[in-house]
N, C-alpha and C positions, 0 to 999 in steps of 0.2 A: 435294145434300145428302147425300152419302154416302163414309165414307171408304175411300181405299186403301190394301190394306193392303201390296202390292208390287208394282212395276211393273217387270216384267222384258223387254227390248229384244234380243230373238234374230238380230234383220238380216234386210235384207230377201228373202235367199237360203236360209234356213235351213229352206222348205219346199219345195226344187224338189225332181228326181229324184237329185242330186247329191249334196246334203248331206242330203238325207231325214229333217230334222226336228229331226234331235240336239239341238241346245238347246231346241227347244218341250218336246220329251217330257222332259225333265230338268227344266225349268220346272214341268210340270203335278206331276210328280213331289214335289218338295217344295211346291210350292201344294196340293197334294191333303190333304198331312200338317199344312199348316199348322191351328192350331186357331184362328186369327185372321181365315183366309182362308174366306166363308162364304160364295161364289159367285165363277165362273170366268169372266173373258171374255177373250176367243181373237181378236185381229186380225193379219191378215195380207195379203199382196199376191201373188196368180194361184199360189194354191198348185196342185202337180200331184197331179194327180188319185189316183195309189197313193198318196203320203203323206197326202195328205188322208181317202182313205179308214182306213186305217190309224190315223189320226189320230182319228176317228171311232170305232172301237173303243175305244178308250183315254178319251176323253173320257166314252160313255157308260158308264162304269165308274166316272165318279171316284167317284161316289158326294157330289157337290156340285152345285146349280146351276150350269148352260153354257151362255152364250151365246158365238156365235160369228158373227165379220162377215170373209168371205172380199170384197176388195175390189172391185169390178168384176160381181160374183157376184147374181143378182138371191134376193130372198127364198124361201126354200125349207120357214121355216116350223118347227117341231117334229117331227124324227127321232129315235126313240130315248131321249126326254127330253131332246135337245141343240138348240137353238133357234137356228137359222141364219138372219141378221136383214138386212132390206134393205138397212139405211144404219146407220152408225155411232151413230144415236141412236138407234134401235128399239135397237141390241147393249148399250147404256151402259142406257137404259131397263130392259131386259129383265134385266140383271144386278142393277141397283137394287131392282127391283119384287120379286123372286125373295128378297130379302132381308127384304123389308118396307118400302119406302120406297116414299112417293107416285108417281104417277105422272106424267109431263108432261102438260101439257092443250095441246102446243105440235103434236100430232101427225106425221106421215112425210112427211118432208120430200117424199121420191122418189112420192108419190102423189098423187093428186088434181091438182086446177088442169087447164088449157086444154089440148089434143093439137092442135098445128099445126108440121104435120112440115117438116122444115129445107127453105127456098126460098135463094136468091140475096143474100146478105147484102149489103145496096147501103144508102143514104141514113144511114147511123149507127144501123145497126139489128145488127151485127156486136159479138160476145163476143167475149173474149179473156180467158181467166182464167192471171196469173201468178202462181204457188205458191213457197213456198218447201220444199216438201218434196213425194216421190208420194204419200204414202197419201192426203191430203186432195185433191190435184188427182184422184185415181183415185174419190174418193166423188162428188167433185163432178160429174166426167163421169159418173158412172151414175145422178147424179138432175137432172141437165141431158137426158140422154137418157128419162129418165122423163118428164120432160116434154113430150118432142117437138122437143127443141134438140138438133141432131146436133151432133157438135165430135168435133177431130183431134186428134192430135199431130203437130206438124209433124217431116217428115221431118229436115232441115236444123236446126242451132241456127240459133235466134232471133241479131237483130245489131239492135244499138241504129240503127245506120248505114246498113242494109237495107230494104226494104220487105218488111211482111208476107205471111207467104203467103196463100193464101184460102182463105174457110168463119171459122168458130167455131172459135176454138185453146184449147186445155186446155195449158198448157205447165210442165211442172216443174225447174224453176231449179235442183234442188238436183242434179238430172242430172249424173251423171260429164261432161256433152256442157260443162256451166257451169262444174263443180267443179273437174276437175283443173289442177294447178298453184294454185291458189289456194283461201280460206277456202269457207264452206259459206253458202248467202244467211243462213240462222237466227243468222250471226256478220255478215258481211260481206253487207251488201244494197247496193253498187253496182251491179251488176250487173242486178241488177231493178229497181234503181231505173230504170237506163238504158234497161229494156224499158217500164217503167211511162210513162216522160216518151215516148218513142216509140210504143207503142202508141197510147196517149193521147191523141196528137195528129193518128193518123191518122183521117180525116174518116169514115172506113165503119167505123170502132169506136164504137157508143154506150153499149157498158156493160163496165168491166175488172170483175173478178173477182181478189182479192185476198186471203190471208191473215197474219197474227202470230203466228208460236210463241213461246210464251214459256218459261220457265225458266232453270235455274243455265245457266250458259256460252254462255246464247245471247245475242244483239247486247243491252246496256243500256239502251237506249229506242230500237228501233223503231220509234216510233208518224212521230216529228217527220218521220223520212227520206222515207218511204213520204207524208205529210201533202204534205212540199217536192214532191215526183216528184209526186202528183197535182194540184196549183196549178202546174208549170210543163206539165204534158199539156194541161188547162184553158185555159192563157194559146196556148197554141199553136193552138189548133181553131179564129179567126178567128170566136169568140162562139158558135160551135152548141156544144149540150150535151153534158154527158160524167156518165152515171150510174156511180159507184163504190159497189162493195159488200164487204165484208170480215168477216171471222170473226177472233177474235182467241182463242187455244188455248191458255190458262194456269189457275191458279187465283186467289185472292186473295193467297196466300201466297209467290207468283211474286215476286221481284227486281224485275222492271219494273214492278210494278202493274196488275192489270188496268182496274179503272176507270180510272186513269189515260189507259193506252193506246188505249182505247176513246173515252175522251172526246176527245183528241185527233185521234182520226181523225173524229168528229162536228163537230167544230168544222172541220173540213176539207172537210166534205160529204158525206162516207163514211156511208153506211147501214152502219150495224155489225151485226150479225144471232148470234146466239149459240152459231151454230154452224157449221161447213163445208157442213153439209149443207143449215141453214137458208138460207148465205150463197148457196147454189147455187140454190136454189130462190125466192127472192127476186131474183137475177139472171135467172132464166126467166121469171117474173113482170113484169121490164124488158123484156123480149125476145119477147113476145109482145102484151102493150101497144103496140110499138112496131110490129109488123107491122099490128093490127090501126087503129091511126091511119094507116100509108101503106094501106091498104087501103079505110079512106071518102075 
């Protein structure tokens, strides 16, 4: 329910030591001077510690409310007036709350729940996350691990024609390994749909965790392809159940239509959550419930 005055993409390497946060600093300066911007939200992956320390000094002096989410890091709370959130959900709600919007009642996806440390994944209890981008994949890993679900990123590129590596997996199919010489999965879902079919057909996998990102320039109608891949995966399991949880990142003004994409996924038997963090928390609940059933 809160409008966005500006959204500035700086690139995933901007906060590296080599680049030094040049674009982020320029963007912050512009937003600090913009009268239509009442609060700022900074999201980044794996910032260099020195760059993050320097940015903190700038953020604390902007004169506007600021919330920060560094993906993969734990919650630090408020430091010098800057809130370091523990999830994207918390960061967004904090930024909205600081300009007077009503807080969500969904709660923090990374907290609570049952804690059952990871064990050998057998009997359809494994989780595989196949994401279209690194940011939401990193957020999912953080939420899952907070719930006691250990995950890893495969060392080698996954192939639809090869066996899956062991363990619970979270994969960014937008990584260079999957996109060199071909379009990004937000535009062309061929590679990711092939992996959905392959991973979903594996009897050791019980839960697939997915995301869809909408917007101008993205795939014009992604949900039907995902639904078809999920159906093919289930058909290849010999009757074994497969839970699928997904989030749709977009707005009702996006050309793909958020409601239409969500409804297509639901008709395909996909559990649709309101955010990537909530989807990861829901997937964690599936994993933990499956473990309890096996324990009985």
